[in-house]
N, C-alpha and C positions, 0 to 999 in steps of 0.2 A: 081280745087279749089271749095269749096262750098261757099255759101253766108256768112256763119258765119265768114270765114277767111277774107272777104272783107268788113266787117261791120266796119265803122269808130268808132262806139261806143265801139269796142273792143280795141281801141288804148289807150295808157296811156295818162295822162293829158299833158305831155310835147309834145308828138307827135300831139295831137289835137291842142295845142296852135300853133305849127309850121305851121300846115295846115291853121289855121285861119289867122296867120300873113302873110302867102304867099298870101292868097286870098285878104287880106286887102291891101297888097303892090300893087298887080295888080290893084285893084280898085282905089287907090290913084294915081298911075302913070297914069292911064286912065283919071282920073278927071283933073289932071294937063295938060295932053295932049289936052284935050277938053276945056281947060280954064274955067273949072267949079270951080277950087280952085287954090290957089297959092302953090308953092313948100314948103312954110313954113308949110303947113298942114302936109306934110310928116315928116318934122323935128319935129313938135310938137308931132305927134303920136309916132315917134321914141324915143323922150325924155321921154315919159310917160311909156315906157317899162322898168320895173325894173330889170328883169332878164338879165344879160349881154350876156348870150348865145343866148337868144331869140332876144335881140336887134341886135346882130351881124348878126343873121340869117335874120332879117327883112331888114337890110342894104343890105345884099347880094341879097335878093329877089327884092328889089327896083332896084338895079343895073342891075340885070338880065332882068327885065321887060323893063327898059330904053334901054338896048342893043337891045332887041327884036324890040323895036320901032325905033331904029336907032338914039337914042338921046344921046348916048355916043360914 
């Protein structure tokens, strides 16, 4: 593989959004785990996602990260 194939800028907008949602889910779960924010912050962020596919993906990412931390 060359570098061009691995460049995130080559992804379409939906794929970029999913990557950003995954990163944000991990960050919010970490913040809740560290008592930096309340779980309501995750719900608030989720409720502001207008695309239903991306909202479902975000929910799955949050669930996956909680499982990794042993919280589910």
